[in-house]
N, C-alpha and C positions, 0 to 999 in steps of 0.2 A: 593489736596490730604489731607487726614487726617490720623493721626496715630490712630490705633485702640488700645483700652486698653488691657493690658495683660489678664485680666479676661474675655474679650470678651463682656462685658456688655456696649453696646453703649448708651443705655438709661441713665444709671447712669453717664457715662462719659459726655454726653451732658448736663445733669442737673448740674454737677459740673462746667462745663465751663460757663454755664449761670449764676450760682451763682457768679463766679469770675468776670464776666463782669458786674454784677449788681453793683459792687463797683466803677465802672468808674464814675468820677465826672466831666469830661471835657465836652466841648461843641461840639465836633465832633460827628455827628450822626452814624458814622461807628460802634463803639463798641455796641451801642444800637441795631442797625440793626443785627449785628452778634449775640448778645444775643438772639434776637427774633428768629433767625434761629435755634439756639441750643434748645430753648424752643419748637419750632415747631417740630424739629427732635425728641426730647425726648417724646413729646406727641404722635407723629405718631408711634414711636417704642413701646410705652406703650400699644397701641391698637393692636399690633401684637400678633400672637399666640405663638411665641417663647420667650416671655418675654423680647423682645428687645435685644436678644443676637446675632442676625444675621442681616446682611444687604445684600440685594440682589444687584448684580452688573449689 
């Protein structure tokens, strides 16, 4: 489950999370993999027609 941002802009929220995870300097691959998932999500939502404001279930 993910918490949706109050403004409903999932693309921007995913980008912010990816930026936060970019600061991780440890050796575990998990945060880097999670960052890539957020980057992929932001990119996919950026291609949508609703400007990344909605996510289908």
